[in-house]
RONU-923773 format. One line per 8 residues: number of its first residue (from 1); for each residue x, y, z of C-alpha. Coordinates in pm, 1 decimal. Layout:
BEGIN
NUM = X Y Z ~ ...
end
This chain:
BEGIN
1 = 2069.5 858.3 -29.0 ~ 2388.0 668.8 -102.9 ~ 2404.9 290.0 -101.0 ~ 2690.9 43.1 -127.4 ~ 2700.6 -283.9 -317.6 ~ 2953.2 -511.2 -145.6 ~ 3082.1 -796.4 -360.8 ~ 3334.6 -921.6 -107.1
9 = 3645.3 -838.0 -308.7 ~ 3528.3 -486.2 -397.7 ~ 3245.2 -238.9 -355.4 ~ 3047.8 -0.1 -574.2 ~ 2858.7 298.7 -435.9 ~ 2547.7 444.8 -594.9 ~ 2318.2 741.3 -538.9 ~ 1947.7 658.6 -522.3
17 = 1725.3 855.7 -758.5 ~ 1391.0 1004.8 -657.0 ~ 1172.3 720.0 -783.9 ~ 918.2 481.5 -629.0 ~ 1155.4 188.9 -689.8 ~ 1445.4 365.0 -515.6 ~ 1222.4 442.3 -217.9 ~ 1112.1 77.8 -195.0
25 = 1471.5 -42.5 -209.4 ~ 1581.0 207.9 56.8 ~ 1301.8 86.2 284.9 ~ 1413.5 -276.6 241.8 ~ 1784.0 -222.3 321.5 ~ 1995.8 -406.1 403.6 ~ 1936.9 -662.3 132.6 ~ 2151.1 -938.0 -7.7
33 = 2157.8 -1189.9 -281.6 ~ 2363.5 -1411.9 -503.1 ~ 2502.1 -1267.5 -826.0 ~ 2384.5 -1376.5 -1165.8 ~ 2578.7 -1255.2 -1468.8 ~ 2513.3 -1195.6 -1836.4 ~ 2817.6 -1066.9 -2020.0 ~ 2945.0 -780.9 -1805.4
41 = 2606.5 -728.4 -1637.8 ~ 2547.5 -833.7 -1277.5 ~ 2200.4 -878.2 -1134.6 ~ 2033.0 -1051.9 -842.7 ~ 1690.2 -1106.3 -693.8 ~ 1568.5 -886.6 -409.8 ~ 1264.3 -898.5 -182.9 ~ 1143.7 -572.3 -342.7
49 = 854.9 -596.8 -589.6 ~ 738.0 -283.7 -769.9 ~ 548.0 -223.4 -1093.3 ~ 726.5 -103.6 -1404.9 ~ 751.0 274.4 -1390.4 ~ 654.7 509.0 -1672.5 ~ 1022.1 589.8 -1737.1 ~ 1140.3 226.3 -1754.1
57 = 1406.4 178.4 -2020.4 ~ 1552.6 -117.6 -2204.3 ~ 1915.4 -49.2 -2110.1 ~ 1969.1 -414.3 -2021.1 ~ 1796.2 -730.4 -2149.9 ~ 1441.7 -598.4 -2099.2 ~ 1271.1 -278.5 -1979.2 ~ 1356.9 -202.3 -1619.1
65 = 1313.3 74.4 -1365.3 ~ 1618.4 299.1 -1335.0 ~ 1652.0 370.2 -961.8 ~ 2014.4 467.0 -893.4 ~ 2325.5 616.0 -1048.9 ~ 2660.7 443.8 -999.5 ~ 2922.9 665.0 -837.3 ~ 3217.5 443.5 -927.3
73 = 3350.5 262.1 -1230.5 ~ 3089.2 5.9 -1335.0 ~ 3353.2 -173.9 -1542.8 ~ 3468.6 -330.5 -1214.5 ~ 3150.0 -540.3 -1228.4 ~ 3316.8 -750.6 -1500.1 ~ 3517.0 -912.5 -1214.7 ~ 3202.7 -1037.1 -1038.5
81 = 3134.6 -1406.6 -1094.5 ~ 2801.9 -1586.3 -1080.2 ~ 2729.6 -1701.2 -726.6 ~ 2917.4 -1413.6 -560.5 ~ 2734.1 -1299.6 -247.9 ~ 2614.9 -939.5 -265.6 ~ 2515.5 -716.9 24.5 ~ 2351.1 -377.3 -28.2
89 = 2354.0 -128.4 259.0 ~ 2297.9 240.7 320.6 ~ 2612.7 452.8 341.2 ~ 2638.9 732.0 594.0
end
């Protein structure tokens, strides 16, 4: 399943992986939030709560579940400012 992160001024598509977290996120779509930033990282709270999976990795500030693969250039996230409204929807 493909999803789209809409940041208003640009979008980033991603392909959901076959994980419990990805399935929970897909079931909750559409979801939205307000961007928080740390360096070039963008994150936001969602209504989805899942336990840490066995394959969680510390690729950001702390171990997290990896649930999707970006299909575009993630360097565009550096343009996102704290407070930016984000909408995540299914594509296609």
